[in-house]
C-alpha positions as CSV (number, residue, x, y, z in Angstrom):
1,M,0.2,-0.1,0.1
2,D,1.2,3.3,-0.7
3,Y,-0.3,6.6,0.2
4,T,0.1,10.2,1.2
5,I,-0.7,13.1,3.7
6,T,-1.0,16.2,2.7
7,P,-3.1,19.7,4.0
8,S,-5.3,21.7,1.4
9,I,-4.0,24.5,-0.5
10,D,-6.3,26.4,2.1
11,G,-5.7,24.7,5.1
12,M,-8.8,23.5,5.8
13,I,-8.7,19.8,5.1
14,I,-6.0,17.1,5.5
15,M,-6.6,14.7,2.2
16,L,-4.9,11.1,2.2
17,K,-4.3,9.3,-1.6
18,I,-4.6,5.4,-0.8
19,K,-3.4,2.8,-3.5
20,G,-3.4,-0.1,-3.0
21,N,-4.9,-2.5,-0.2
22,I,-6.0,-1.4,2.8
23,T,-5.5,-3.5,6.2
24,R,-6.7,-2.1,10.1
25,K,-3.5,-1.9,10.8
26,T,-2.3,-0.1,7.5
27,A,-5.1,2.3,7.9
28,M,-4.3,2.8,11.1
29,Q,-0.8,4.1,11.0
30,M,-2.2,6.4,8.3
31,N,-5.4,7.8,10.2
32,L,-2.6,8.4,13.4
33,E,-0.3,10.3,10.7
34,A,-2.9,12.1,9.3
35,H,-5.0,13.1,12.6
36,A,-0.9,14.5,14.0
37,L,-1.0,16.7,11.0
38,G,-4.9,17.3,11.7
39,R,-4.3,18.8,15.3
40,Q,-0.7,20.2,14.6
41,L,-2.6,22.1,11.9
42,K,-5.9,22.4,14.0
43,V,-7.8,20.6,11.4
44,R,-10.8,17.6,12.0
45,R,-11.9,17.8,8.2
46,Y,-10.3,14.4,6.6
47,L,-10.8,13.7,2.9
48,V,-10.1,10.0,1.3
49,D,-9.4,9.5,-1.9
50,A,-9.6,5.4,-1.6
51,T,-10.7,5.0,-5.9
52,E,-7.4,3.2,-6.0
53,A,-7.4,1.2,-3.0
54,K,-9.3,-1.9,-1.4
55,N,-10.3,-2.7,1.7
56,V,-9.4,-6.5,2.3
57,D,-9.8,-6.7,6.1
58,D,-12.8,-9.5,6.8
59,P,-15.8,-7.7,8.9
60,L,-14.7,-8.1,12.1
61,D,-11.6,-6.4,11.4
62,D,-13.8,-3.7,9.9
63,Y,-15.7,-3.7,13.4
64,E,-12.6,-4.0,16.1
65,F,-10.9,-1.0,13.9
66,A,-14.1,0.9,14.1
67,H,-15.9,0.4,17.7
68,W,-11.8,-0.1,19.3
69,D,-9.5,0.7,17.6
70,M,-10.5,4.1,16.7
71,R,-12.9,4.7,19.2
72,Q,-9.7,4.1,22.0
73,M,-6.5,5.3,20.4
74,E,-4.8,8.1,21.1
75,G,-4.1,10.3,19.3
76,I,-7.3,9.6,16.1
77,D,-9.9,12.7,16.8
78,K,-13.0,11.3,17.8
79,Q,-14.6,14.2,16.3
80,A,-13.4,14.7,12.5
81,R,-15.3,14.7,10.4
82,V,-14.4,11.7,7.2
83,A,-15.4,12.0,3.6
84,A,-13.8,8.6,1.4
85,L,-14.0,9.2,-2.2
86,V,-14.4,4.9,-3.7
87,S,-15.2,3.8,-7.0
88,P,-18.4,2.8,-7.9
89,N,-18.5,-0.4,-7.9
90,D,-16.0,-1.0,-5.9
91,H,-17.6,-2.1,-2.4
92,S,-15.5,-3.1,0.0
93,H,-15.4,-0.1,1.9
94,D,-19.2,-0.8,2.2
95,F,-19.3,-2.2,5.9
96,M,-16.2,-0.2,7.6
97,E,-18.8,2.7,7.0
98,T,-22.2,1.4,8.5
99,V,-19.7,-0.4,11.8
100,S,-18.3,3.2,12.4
101,K,-21.4,4.6,11.9
102,N,-23.3,2.3,14.2
103,A,-19.5,3.9,16.6
104,G,-20.5,6.9,16.3
105,L,-18.1,7.9,13.9
106,H,-18.1,10.8,11.2
107,F,-17.3,8.4,8.3
108,K,-19.8,8.2,5.0
109,L,-18.1,7.2,1.5
110,F,-19.2,8.7,-1.6
111,T,-18.4,8.7,-5.8
112,D,-18.9,12.3,-6.1
113,P,-15.8,14.7,-5.2
114,V,-17.7,17.8,-4.9
115,E,-20.8,15.1,-2.5
116,A,-17.5,14.5,-0.3
117,K,-16.0,18.7,0.1
118,Q,-20.0,19.5,0.8
119,Y,-20.6,16.9,3.7
120,I,-16.8,18.0,5.4
121,M,-17.4,20.8,5.2
122,E,-20.5,20.6,7.5
123,T,-20.3,21.8,10.8
124,V,-17.2,21.3,12.9
125,L,-16.3,21.1,16.4
126,P,-13.3,23.7,16.8
127,F,-10.6,22.1,18.3
128,G,-10.8,23.3,22.4
């Protein structure tokens, strides 16, 4: 798996571009790096481009990632708003969206970049 993490030009969004297979372990590594940058820049909006990435974990790993890793891991911003762009025919991320929502996380899948950006620009809590 290959990825990049950069702030948007306006500094309001942390952008992740992922290529290859995503697992619970690699997703946690990426998220910790992205959330560290978000904390540094005081940004809580994340746009993930996973159009060239596939979730290869099983449903149990997805569940534990959303309910345990993302909720309990120090360094993860629980108030972050995340929009993930996926390819229209890739359903490997669908269960992750469901378990993330059930865990109280603000994570949603999109195939349209305009809709994704609208979602992450909705209200988020400022850093305290």
